[in-house]
C-alpha positions as YAML, in Angstrom:
chain: A
units: angstrom
residues:
- id: 1
  name: MET
  ca: [-41.54, -27.50, -20.22]
- id: 2
  name: ALA
  ca: [-40.40, -24.69, -22.56]
- id: 3
  name: TYR
  ca: [-42.59, -26.07, -25.35]
- id: 4
  name: ILE
  ca: [-45.92, -25.14, -23.56]
- id: 5
  name: LYS
  ca: [-45.59, -21.50, -24.67]
- id: 6
  name: TYR
  ca: [-45.83, -22.58, -28.18]
- id: 7
  name: LEU
  ca: [-49.03, -24.66, -27.73]
- id: 8
  name: PRO
  ca: [-52.19, -23.06, -28.96]
- id: 9
  name: ASP
  ca: [-54.40, -21.91, -26.24]
- id: 10
  name: GLU
  ca: [-56.70, -24.80, -26.07]
- id: 11
  name: PHE
  ca: [-53.92, -27.19, -25.40]
- id: 12
  name: ASN
  ca: [-51.68, -24.64, -23.20]
- id: 13
  name: PRO
  ca: [-52.17, -25.65, -19.42]
- id: 14
  name: LEU
  ca: [-51.14, -21.88, -18.55]
- id: 15
  name: ALA
  ca: [-53.88, -20.56, -20.79]
- id: 16
  name: ILE
  ca: [-56.54, -22.99, -19.69]
- id: 17
  name: GLN
  ca: [-55.66, -21.85, -15.99]
- id: 18
  name: ARG
  ca: [-56.14, -18.26, -16.83]
- id: 19
  name: LYS
  ca: [-59.39, -18.80, -18.64]
- id: 20
  name: ILE
  ca: [-60.61, -20.78, -15.56]
- id: 21
  name: ALA
  ca: [-59.62, -18.09, -13.36]
- id: 22
  name: VAL
  ca: [-61.41, -15.33, -15.42]
- id: 23
  name: ARG
  ca: [-64.57, -17.29, -15.80]
- id: 24
  name: THR
  ca: [-64.54, -17.96, -11.91]
- id: 25
  name: LYS
  ca: [-64.10, -14.30, -11.32]
- id: 26
  name: LYS
  ca: [-66.87, -13.42, -13.66]
- id: 27
  name: LEU
  ca: [-69.32, -15.89, -12.00]
- id: 28
  name: ARG
  ca: [-68.11, -14.55, -8.55]
- id: 29
  name: LEU
  ca: [-68.94, -10.94, -9.69]
- id: 30
  name: GLY
  ca: [-72.25, -12.09, -11.24]
- id: 31
  name: LYS
  ca: [-73.32, -13.20, -7.83]
- id: 32
  name: ASN
  ca: [-72.34, -10.06, -6.18]
- id: 33
  name: LEU
  ca: [-69.69, -11.57, -4.08]
- id: 34
  name: SER
  ca: [-66.45, -9.79, -2.96]
- id: 35
  name: GLN
  ca: [-63.22, -11.97, -2.78]
- id: 36
  name: ALA
  ca: [-63.52, -11.84, 1.02]
- id: 37
  name: ALA
  ca: [-67.04, -13.13, 0.83]
- id: 38
  name: LEU
  ca: [-66.19, -15.90, -1.52]
- id: 39
  name: SER
  ca: [-63.23, -16.85, 0.66]
- id: 40
  name: GLN
  ca: [-65.36, -17.14, 3.72]
- id: 41
  name: LEU
  ca: [-68.16, -19.05, 1.69]
- id: 42
  name: SER
  ca: [-65.77, -21.46, 0.30]
- id: 43
  name: GLY
  ca: [-63.12, -21.88, 3.10]
- id: 44
  name: VAL
  ca: [-60.26, -21.03, 0.77]
- id: 45
  name: SER
  ca: [-57.85, -18.55, 2.11]
- id: 46
  name: TYR
  ca: [-58.22, -14.82, 0.89]
- id: 47
  name: GLY
  ca: [-54.61, -14.99, -0.42]
- id: 48
  name: SER
  ca: [-55.24, -18.24, -2.44]
- id: 49
  name: LEU
  ca: [-58.25, -16.78, -3.93]
- id: 50
  name: ARG
  ca: [-56.56, -13.56, -4.97]
- id: 51
  name: LYS
  ca: [-53.68, -15.49, -6.41]
- id: 52
  name: PHE
  ca: [-56.04, -17.56, -8.29]
- id: 53
  name: GLU
  ca: [-57.85, -14.75, -9.78]
- id: 54
  name: SER
  ca: [-54.80, -12.75, -10.85]
- id: 55
  name: MET
  ca: [-52.41, -15.75, -11.84]
- id: 56
  name: GLY
  ca: [-54.67, -18.83, -12.33]
- id: 57
  name: GLU
  ca: [-52.75, -20.88, -9.75]
- id: 58
  name: ILE
  ca: [-54.66, -22.97, -7.23]
- id: 59
  name: SER
  ca: [-54.92, -26.60, -5.85]
- id: 60
  name: LEU
  ca: [-57.46, -28.61, -7.17]
- id: 61
  name: LYS
  ca: [-59.01, -29.13, -3.74]
- id: 62
  name: SER
  ca: [-59.47, -25.22, -3.39]
- id: 63
  name: LEU
  ca: [-60.78, -24.96, -7.00]
- id: 64
  name: LEU
  ca: [-63.48, -27.70, -5.96]
- id: 65
  name: LYS
  ca: [-64.46, -25.60, -2.84]
- id: 66
  name: ILE
  ca: [-64.80, -22.54, -4.72]
- id: 67
  name: ALA
  ca: [-66.94, -24.42, -7.32]
- id: 68
  name: VAL
  ca: [-69.15, -25.59, -4.52]
- id: 69
  name: ALA
  ca: [-69.52, -22.24, -3.12]
- id: 70
  name: LEU
  ca: [-70.37, -20.75, -6.46]
- id: 71
  name: GLY
  ca: [-72.91, -23.61, -7.49]
- id: 72
  name: ALA
  ca: [-70.63, -24.66, -10.43]
- id: 73
  name: THR
  ca: [-69.82, -28.39, -9.67]
- id: 74
  name: ASN
  ca: [-71.66, -29.69, -12.86]
- id: 75
  name: GLU
  ca: [-68.69, -28.71, -15.07]
- id: 76
  name: PHE
  ca: [-66.40, -31.25, -13.11]
- id: 77
  name: ASP
  ca: [-68.62, -34.12, -13.92]
- id: 78
  name: LEU
  ca: [-67.74, -33.54, -17.62]
- id: 79
  name: LEU
  ca: [-64.00, -33.64, -16.96]
- id: 80
  name: PHE
  ca: [-62.34, -36.89, -17.96]
- id: 81
  name: GLY
  ca: [-65.91, -38.36, -18.89]
- id: 82
  name: GLU
  ca: [-66.58, -41.29, -21.14]
- id: 83
  name: PRO
  ca: [-65.39, -40.79, -24.63]
- id: 84
  name: ALA
  ca: [-67.86, -40.16, -27.48]
- id: 85
  name: TYR
  ca: [-68.00, -43.05, -30.02]
- id: 86
  name: GLY
  ca: [-68.41, -42.34, -33.78]
- id: 87
  name: SER
  ca: [-70.36, -45.47, -34.37]
- id: 88
  name: MET
  ca: [-71.95, -48.54, -32.92]
- id: 89
  name: ASP
  ca: [-69.11, -50.87, -34.30]
- id: 90
  name: GLU
  ca: [-66.54, -48.55, -32.50]
- id: 91
  name: LEU
  ca: [-68.38, -48.76, -29.25]
- id: 92
  name: LEU
  ca: [-68.69, -52.61, -29.35]
- id: 93
  name: GLN
  ca: [-65.05, -53.01, -30.22]
- id: 94
  name: ILE
  ca: [-63.91, -50.80, -27.31]
- id: 95
  name: LYS
  ca: [-66.50, -52.65, -24.80]
- id: 96
  name: LYS
  ca: [-64.85, -55.91, -25.97]
- id: 97
  name: ARG
  ca: [-61.44, -54.86, -24.66]
- id: 98
  name: LYS
  ca: [-60.55, -55.65, -21.14]
- id: 99
  name: GLU
  ca: [-60.74, -52.72, -18.91]
- id: 100
  name: ARG
  ca: [-57.20, -51.61, -17.87]
- id: 101
  name: LYS
  ca: [-56.17, -51.51, -14.19]
- id: 102
  name: ARG
  ca: [-52.77, -49.97, -14.86]
- id: 103
  name: GLY
  ca: [-50.61, -48.58, -17.54]
- id: 104
  name: THR
  ca: [-47.66, -50.43, -19.08]
- id: 105
  name: GLY
  ca: [-45.27, -47.63, -18.60]
- id: 106
  name: ASN
  ca: [-43.72, -45.09, -21.01]
- id: 107
  name: GLU
  ca: [-42.79, -46.51, -24.52]
...
């Protein structure tokens, strides 16, 4: 995974983690909540919340709990959403394809 440090920020998982943590902290402070208060509201341990805000590391379940407590769950609806289509022809071609139930493996 050494290649990750060479990726531009918009594709770098570590940079994305940090950005999410910074935005979450900003939202928490905007709601005038301490880390301890958000910990209680969300059910995420104080230590996990501190680690998240300082390092960007957190489980998805805990991140979702924090998002619920901060009223920020709408953003998750956009994650892995339907792709945008460039034209009606492109949409029709994609709709004709059979929906995949599983992958074919690594090629």
